[in-house]
C-alpha positions in Angstrom: 82.6 18.4 66.4 82.7 17.7 62.7 81.6 14.1 63.1 78.9 15.2 65.4 77.4 17.5 62.7 77.7 14.7 60.2 75.7 12.3 62.4 73.0 15.0 63.0 72.7 15.5 59.2 72.4 11.8 58.7 69.8 11.5 61.4 67.9 14.4 59.8 68.1 12.8 56.4 66.7 9.5 57.7 63.9 11.4 59.4 63.1 13.2 56.2 63.1 9.9 54.3 60.8 8.4 56.9 58.5 11.4 56.7 58.5 11.3 52.8 57.7 7.6 52.9 54.8 8.1 55.2 53.4 10.8 53.0 54.0 9.0 49.7 52.4 5.9 51.2 49.3 7.9 52.2 49.1 9.5 48.8 49.2 6.0 47.2 46.6 4.7 49.5 44.4 7.8 48.7 45.1 7.2 44.9 44.1 3.5 45.1 41.2 4.4 47.3 39.7 6.6 44.6 41.0 4.6 41.6 39.1 1.3 42.4 35.6 2.9 42.3 36.6 4.6 39.1 37.7 1.4 37.5 34.6 -0.4 38.7 32.4 2.3 37.2 34.4 2.1 33.8 34.1 -1.7 33.8 30.4 -1.5 34.6 29.7 0.8 31.7 31.7 -1.4 29.2 29.7 -4.4 30.4 26.3 -2.5 29.9 27.5 -1.4 26.4 28.4 -5.0 25.4 24.9 -6.2 26.7 23.1 -3.5 24.7 25.0 -4.2 21.4 24.4 -8.0 21.9 20.7 -7.5 22.4 20.5 -5.1 19.4 22.1 -7.6 17.0 20.5 -10.7 18.5 18.8 -12.6 15.7 15.4 -12.6 17.3 15.5 -8.8 17.4 16.5 -8.5 13.7 14.6 -11.2 11.9 12.3 -8.7 10.3 14.1 -5.3 10.8 12.1 -2.3 9.7 14.1 0.5 11.3 17.6 1.7 10.9 19.5 2.6 14.1 21.2 5.9 13.4 23.8 5.2 16.3 25.0 2.1 14.6 24.6 2.8 11.0 26.7 5.3 9.0 24.3 6.7 6.4 22.8 3.5 4.8 25.5 0.9 5.6 24.2 -1.9 7.8 26.2 -4.6 9.6 23.9 -7.6 8.9 25.8 -10.5 10.4 28.5 -10.0 13.2 29.7 -13.6 13.0 30.6 -13.2 9.3 31.7 -9.6 9.6 29.5 -8.9 6.6 28.6 -5.3 5.9 25.5 -4.6 3.7 26.6 -1.6 1.8 24.0 0.2 -0.3 25.7 2.4 -2.8 24.4 6.1 -2.9 23.9 6.5 -6.7 21.5 4.4 -8.8 21.7 1.6 -6.2 25.0 0.5 -7.7 23.0 -1.0 -10.5 23.7 -0.8 -14.3 20.4 -1.3 -16.2 19.5 -1.6 -19.8 15.9 -0.7 -19.0 14.2 2.7 -18.7 13.7 3.5 -15.0 10.8 5.8 -15.8 8.9 3.8 -18.4 7.8 0.3 -19.5 8.9 -1.6 -22.6 6.5 -1.7 -25.5 4.0 0.5 -23.6 3.4 2.4 -26.8 2.1 -0.7 -28.5 -1.1 -0.8 -26.4 -3.9 1.6 -25.6 -7.2 1.7 -23.7 -10.2 0.8 -25.8 -13.6 0.7 -24.0 -15.9 2.0 -26.7 -19.2 0.3 -26.9 -19.8 -2.2 -29.7 -22.4 -1.3 -32.4 -24.7 -4.1 -31.2 -24.5 -3.0 -27.6 -28.1 -2.0 -26.6 -28.6 1.6 -25.5 -30.3 2.9 -22.5 -33.1 4.4 -24.6 -34.3 1.0 -25.8 -33.3 -1.1 -22.7 -34.5 0.8 -19.6 -37.6 -0.4 -18.0 -39.8 2.8 -17.2 -40.8 1.8 -13.7 -37.7 0.1 -12.3 -35.2 2.0 -10.1 -32.0 0.6 -8.6 -30.4 2.1 -5.5 -26.9 1.3 -4.3 -25.3 1.9 -0.9 -21.5 1.6 -1.2 -19.2 0.4 1.5 -15.7 1.3 2.9 -13.3 3.9 1.8 -12.8 5.9 -1.4 -11.5 3.1 -3.6 -13.7 0.4 -2.3 -16.6 2.7 -3.0 -15.2 3.4 -6.5 -15.5 -0.3 -7.3 -19.0 -0.4 -6.0 -20.1 2.6 -8.1 -18.5 1.0 -11.2 -20.3 -2.3 -10.6 -23.5 -0.5 -9.8 -23.7 0.8 -13.4 -23.2 -2.7 -14.8 -25.8 -4.1 -12.4 -28.4 -1.5 -13.5 -27.6 -2.4 -17.2 -28.1 -6.1 -16.5 -31.5 -5.4 -14.7 -32.7 -2.9 -17.3 -33.2 -0.4 -14.4 -32.7 3.3 -14.0 -29.8 3.9 -11.6 -30.1 6.4 -8.8 -26.8 8.0 -8.0 -25.1 5.7 -5.4 -24.8 6.8 -1.8 -21.4 6.8 -0.1 -20.7 4.9 3.2 -20.7 7.5 6.0 -20.8 5.0 8.9 -17.5 3.1 8.5 -14.5 3.4 10.6 -13.5 6.9 9.5 -17.0 8.4 9.6 -16.6 10.5 6.4 -19.8 12.5 5.8 -19.0 13.2 2.1 -21.8 12.6 -0.5 -21.2 11.5 -4.0 -21.2 15.1 -5.3 -18.7 16.1 -2.8 -16.1 13.9 -4.3 -17.2 13.1 -8.0 -18.5 15.2 -10.7 -22.1 14.0 -10.7 -23.1 15.8 -13.9 -20.1 14.2 -15.8 -21.1 10.8 -14.4 -24.7 11.1 -15.6 -24.0 12.6 -18.9 -21.0 10.4 -20.0 -23.1 7.2 -19.4 -26.4 8.4 -20.7 -26.2 6.2 -23.7 -25.5 3.1 -21.6 -27.7 3.5 -18.5 -30.2 6.0 -17.4 -29.0 7.7 -14.1 -31.0 10.2 -11.9 -29.9 12.1 -8.8 -32.8 11.0 -6.6 -35.7 8.6 -6.5 -38.9 10.2 -7.9 -42.1 10.5 -6.0 -45.2 8.6 -7.0 -48.6 10.3 -6.4 -46.8 12.8 -4.2 -45.4 10.1 -2.1 -41.9 8.9 -2.1 -41.3 5.4 -3.3 -40.1 3.0 -0.5 -37.5 0.6 -2.0 -37.1 -3.0 -1.0 -33.8 -3.5 0.6 -31.5 -6.6 0.2 -28.0 -7.7 -0.6 -26.3 -9.9 -3.1 -23.4 -12.3 -2.6 -19.9 -11.5 -3.7 -19.0 -12.1 -7.3 -22.7 -12.3 -8.3 -22.9 -12.9 -12.1 -25.6 -11.6 -14.4 -27.7 -14.7 -13.9 -27.4 -14.4 -10.2 -28.8 -10.8 -10.4 -31.6 -11.7 -12.6 -32.6 -14.7 -10.3 -32.3 -12.7 -7.1 -33.3 -9.2 -7.9 -35.7 -9.2 -10.9 -38.5 -11.0 -8.8 -38.3 -8.0 -6.3 -38.9 -5.5 -9.1 -42.1 -7.4 -9.9 -43.3 -6.4 -6.3 -41.6 -3.1 -5.8 -40.6 -0.3 -8.4 -37.4 0.3 -6.5 -34.7 -2.0 -5.0 -31.8 -0.9 -2.8 -28.7 -3.0 -2.7 -26.8 -2.4 0.5 -23.2 -2.9 1.6 -22.3 -3.0 -2.2 -18.7 -3.7 -2.8 -17.2 -6.4 -5.0 -20.7 -7.6 -5.6 -20.2 -8.3 -9.3 -18.3 -11.2 -10.9 -14.9 -10.6 -12.3 -15.7 -12.6 -15.3 -18.2 -11.0 -17.6 -18.4 -10.8 -21.4 -16.4 -8.1 -23.1 -19.3 -5.7 -23.6 -20.0 -5.6 -19.9 -16.3 -5.4 -19.0 -15.9 -2.4 -21.4 -18.9 -0.7 -19.7 -17.0 -1.1 -16.4 -14.0 0.7 -17.9 -16.2 3.5 -19.4 -17.4 4.1 -15.8 -14.1 3.8 -14.0 -11.8 5.6 -16.4 -14.1 8.2 -17.9 -17.3 8.8 -16.2 -16.0 8.9 -12.6 -14.0 12.1 -12.3 -13.2 14.1 -9.2 -14.9 17.5 -8.6 -13.0 20.5 -9.9 -11.7 21.7 -6.5 -10.2 18.2 -5.8 -8.7 17.9 -9.3 -7.3 21.5 -9.0 -5.6 20.7 -5.7 -4.3 17.4 -6.8 -2.7 18.8 -9.8 -1.2 21.5 -7.7 0.5 18.8 -5.7 1.7 17.2 -9.0 3.2 20.4 -10.3 5.0 21.0 -7.1 6.6 17.5 -7.2 7.7 18.3 -10.9 9.2 21.5 -9.7 11.4 19.5 -7.4 12.4 16.9 -10.0 11.8 16.0 -13.7 10.7 12.5 -12.6 9.2 11.2 -9.3 8.0 8.1 -7.7 4.6 7.9 -5.9 4.6 5.4 -3.0 1.3 4.2 -1.6 2.4 3.0 1.9 -0.1 1.0 3.9 1.5 0.7 7.3 -1.3 1.7 9.7 -1.5 0.1 13.0 -4.9 -1.7 12.3 -3.6 -3.0 9.0 -0.5 -4.4 10.6 -2.6 -5.8 13.4 -4.9 -7.7 11.1 -2.1 -9.1 9.1 -0.7 -11.0 12.1 2.8 -10.4 11.0 6.0 -9.5 13.0 7.7 -6.3 12.1 10.6 -6.4 14.5 9.2 -4.3 17.3 9.6 -6.9 20.0 7.2 -7.4 22.9 6.0 -3.7 22.8 4.8 -4.2 19.2 3.2 -7.6 20.0 1.2 -6.0 22.9 0.1 -3.0 20.9 -0.9 -4.8 17.8 -2.4 -7.7 19.8 -4.8 -5.2 21.5 -6.0 -4.0 18.2 -6.4 -7.6 16.9 -9.1 -8.0 19.6 -11.5 -6.0 17.5 -12.0 -9.1 15.3 -13.4 -11.6 17.7 -13.4 -14.4 15.2 -9.9 -13.8 13.9 -7.8 -16.9 14.4 -4.1 -16.8 15.8 -1.5 -16.6 12.9 2.0 -17.7 12.5 3.9 -14.6 11.6 6.7 -16.5 9.8 4.2 -18.4 7.7 2.3 -15.2 6.9 5.6 -13.7 5.7 6.5 -16.7 3.6 3.2 -16.6 1.9 3.6 -12.9 0.9 0.8 -11.7 3.2 2.8 -9.2 5.1 3.0 -5.7 3.7 6.6 -4.6 3.1 8.0 -2.2 5.6 9.4 1.3 4.6 12.9 -0.1 4.8 12.1 -3.1 2.6 10.5 -0.9 0.0 13.5 1.4 0.0 15.9 -1.4 -0.5 13.8 -2.9 -3.2 13.7 0.5 -5.1 17.5 0.9 -4.7 18.1 -2.6 -6.0 15.9 -1.8 -9.0 18.3 1.0 -9.8 16.7 4.2 -8.3 19.4 6.3 -6.6 19.2 8.3 -3.4 18.7 11.6 -5.4 15.2 10.4 -6.5 12.2 12.3 -5.1 9.3 10.2 -3.7 5.8 11.3 -2.8 4.4 9.2 0.1 0.7 8.6 0.1 0.0 7.3 3.5 -2.3 7.2 6.6 -1.0 6.9 10.1 2.3 5.1 9.9 2.9 2.7 12.8 5.9 3.9 14.7 5.8 7.4 13.0 9.1 9.0 12.0 11.2 6.1 13.6 9.6 3.7 11.1 10.1 6.1 8.1 13.7 6.8 9.1 15.2 3.8 7.1 13.3 4.9 4.0 14.4 8.5 4.5 18.1 7.3 4.9 17.8 5.5 1.6 15.9 8.4 -0.2 16.3 11.7 1.6 13.9 13.5 -0.7 10.6 12.2 0.8 7.5 14.4 0.3 3.8 14.2 1.2 0.8 16.5 0.7 1.3 17.9 4.1 4.9 19.0 3.3 4.2 20.4 -0.2 1.0 22.2 0.6 0.1 24.7 3.2 -2.3 23.9 6.1 -4.7 26.4 4.7 -4.7 24.8 1.3 -5.5 21.4 2.8 -8.1 22.7 5.2 -11.2 22.0 3.0 -10.1 18.4 2.7 -8.4 17.5 6.0 -11.6 16.6 7.9 -12.6 14.1 5.1 -10.6 11.0 4.7 -12.1 10.2 1.2 -11.2 13.7 -0.1 -7.7 13.4 1.3 -7.4 9.9 -0.3 -8.6 11.5 -3.6 -5.7 14.0 -3.5 -3.2 11.1 -3.1 -5.0 9.2 -5.8 -4.4 12.0 -8.3 -0.6 12.3 -7.5 -0.2 8.5 -7.6 -1.9 8.3 -11.0 0.2 11.2 -12.5 3.5 10.0 -11.1 6.1 8.6 -13.4 6.5 5.4 -11.3 3.8 4.1 -8.9 4.9 1.7 -6.1 2.9 0.1 -3.5 3.8 -2.1 -0.5 0.4 -3.9 -0.4 -2.3 -5.5 -2.4 -5.2 -3.2 -1.3 -8.0 -1.5 -3.1 -6.2 1.6 -4.1 -3.2 -0.4 -5.3 -5.4 -2.6 -7.5 -7.4 0.2 -9.0 -4.3 2.3 -9.8 -2.5 -0.6 -11.4 -5.5 -1.2 -13.7 -5.9 2.5 -14.5 -2.2 2.9 -15.3 -2.3 -0.1 -17.6 -5.4 1.4 -19.4 -3.6 4.8 -19.9 -0.4 3.6 -21.6 1.1 1.0 -19.1 2.7 3.7 -17.0 5.4 2.1 -14.8 3.8 0.4 -11.8 5.8 -1.6 -9.3 4.1 -4.1 -7.1 6.3 -6.2 -4.8 6.5 -10.0 -5.5 6.0 -10.4 -1.7 6.3 -14.2 -1.6 9.8 -14.3 -3.1 11.0 -11.0 -1.7 10.2 -12.0 1.9 12.7 -14.9 1.7 15.3 -12.6 0.2 14.8 -9.9 2.8 15.2 -12.5 5.6 18.4 -13.8 4.2 20.0 -10.6 3.1 22.5 -10.6 5.8 24.3 -13.5 4.2 24.9 -11.9 0.8 26.6 -8.9 -0.7 24.6 -5.9 -2.0 25.4 -6.9 -5.6 23.9 -10.4 -5.1 20.8 -9.0 -3.2 20.1 -6.4 -5.9 20.4 -9.0 -8.7 17.9 -11.4 -6.9 15.4 -8.5 -6.3 15.5 -7.7 -10.1 15.0 -11.3 -11.0 12.1 -11.7 -8.5 10.4 -8.6 -9.8 10.1 -9.8 -13.4 6.4 -9.8 -14.0 5.6 -7.2 -11.4 6.8 -3.9 -13.1 3.8 -2.9 -15.0 4.9 -4.2 -18.3 2.3 -5.2 -20.9 1.1 -8.7 -20.8 2.4 -9.5 -17.3 -0.8 -11.1 -16.5 -2.8 -13.5 -18.7 -6.0 -12.0 -20.1 -8.9 -13.0 -17.9 -6.9 -13.7 -14.9 -6.5 -11.6 -11.8 -9.0 -9.2 -10.3 -10.6 -7.2 -13.2 -9.9 -3.7 -11.6 -6.1 -4.4 -11.7 -6.1 -6.2 -15.0 -8.7 -4.7 -17.4 -7.5 -6.8 -20.3 -10.9 -6.6 -22.1 -10.3 -2.8 -22.4 -6.7 -2.9 -23.7 -6.0 -3.2 -27.3 -2.8 -3.6 -29.4 -1.9 -1.2 -32.2 -1.9 -2.5 -35.7 1.8 -1.7 -36.1 2.7 -3.7 -33.1 0.6 -6.7 -34.3 2.2 -6.6 -37.7 5.8 -6.2 -36.3 5.6 -8.8 -33.8 3.0 -11.3 -35.0 0.8 -10.9 -32.0 -2.8 -10.7 -31.6 -5.2 -9.8 -28.9 -6.3 -13.4 -28.4 -2.8 -14.7 -28.2 -0.6 -12.8 -25.8 2.9 -13.9 -25.5 6.3 -12.4 -24.6 9.3 -11.5 -26.6 10.9 -9.3 -24.0 11.9 -11.8 -21.4 9.0 -10.9 -19.1 7.3 -13.8 -17.5 3.5 -13.9 -17.3 2.1 -14.1 -13.8 0.1 -17.2 -12.9 -2.7 -16.7 -10.5 -4.7 -19.3 -8.4 -7.9 -18.2 -6.7 -6.2 -17.2 -3.5 -3.7 -14.9 -5.3 -6.3 -13.5 -7.5 -8.5 -12.0 -4.6 -6.1 -11.7 -1.7 -6.0 -8.4 0.1 -6.5 -7.4 3.7 -9.8 -5.7 2.8 -11.1 -8.8 1.1 -10.0 -11.1 4.0 -11.8 -8.9 6.4 -14.8 -9.1 4.2 -14.6 -12.9 4.3 -14.3 -12.8 8.0 -17.5 -10.8 8.6 -19.7 -12.4 5.9 -18.7 -16.0 6.0 -16.5 -17.5 3.3 -19.3 -19.4 1.5 -21.9 -16.7 1.2 -22.4 -17.3 -2.5 -23.0 -21.0 -2.0 -25.1 -20.6 1.2 -27.5 -18.1 -0.5 -27.9 -16.2 2.7 -24.8 -14.0 3.3 -24.0 -13.2 6.9 -23.8 -9.5 7.8 -23.2 -7.3 10.8 -24.6 -3.7 10.8 -21.6 -2.5 12.7 -19.1 -3.8 10.2 -15.5 -2.7 10.2 -14.0 -1.4 7.0 -10.5 -0.4 6.0 -10.6 2.9 4.3 -8.2 4.2 1.6 -7.7 7.4 3.7 -4.2 8.3 2.7 
């Protein structure tokens, strides 16, 4: 009986083992049944992530990077080359640079001053002006392009012994700004300050109760005094009034010192903004000063149309090429360009990231406050993100002024540009990423008023450095930036007198103090350096290159001065300085 119970127990145990085995096997099958799809999903996600990272860091996608990826960059540290495991670390304070120069001033700036007073033998308007000769000027383009036209209009009137009628501003260009001269500039100051040089009136007078109908014509670019006398004086013999249209850069850079000084009296003294614009502009300056003792003003030209015309590649891939390519079709005669060649030649505007890296390399730390004078930035905040990562304290007129304060100006591109002009002019350091009209005029103005620090990128050399920065340490990169920027920092005598475009280098209107001459053995006719700064050498292409000037050459024909008959289109497209 006992053995029978043992056999039953053993049989029961075996049955239980069989049942347990069956159940466990089923569970395992169910486990593997669910596990395999899960593993497949995980492996698929990993493969997708690897593909995404490989595309992101592919050389073709990062040749000209202008955006930082916040997912792959911690603050401002960037992995530039995966093969070499080289991490491009940008220090947070002073760019990791020890400098012996003043970040907020220029060496020897106190040795020079603006001097544009007329010589004793300079004929006054009282004795020079012909009683029945009136010159009218129709300017072109945006605010600063118009400013050059107004400045040269006064000199043209002096050359022609004519009374100047207050110039009219371009209201038909791309931005359709309806502002008149008196809406932007103090017209009474303009007339009174120049009264001894040129007679200026607000409107053309009537003759026998009838308005005088002027003869309308145009002059070639860089027209010199003899050119004006040959082309325009015969018209005055037939008509009492002559109107010069599309008037921008229509006067030679190379004039005698008396006429150059007249240019300076117009640009730096007679042309002042109206009181409302001045008051609002100075409010913006005061608000920047409240945030920091010193600040940088950055004139950032990175609008879609400017980038499209440049023909450069900014790292946006196929989407960027399609968008900018569509804009390029506006210029029907614009030839195809090689983006790499344009960049090597320094014809591509620096991106916000490149400007930020340049400033950090020059010694400006992340705590520095920057005022950004800009129009529509291509890519918006995504494009500005790298600059903001490098300099978190970014400001603009829209961020430091209320919407109500800007309302009188916001519908007028020239008035908005005037506000930016004031802040840029008053800044401790002015920086630009381009070689446009506003950059040139402000560079010259800041030279005239004490050589205030003005940083303009040496784009040709910096372009090569930016392309190769993944193969070097931050210290090496920063050192090369400082070397490349010698001669482009707003120091006195960076440009040989008489070279470069006059509005950016008004050498005829800058004098040296007697103390400086005695102390260093210099004289105005023999400029040299004792501070290790190399003079810039210019050829004709460097001297006049800017996007605006190239557009002008496109629409007029490159040899309009030689041909005698410049080519024009009434529906010309102009770049405005509407920042």
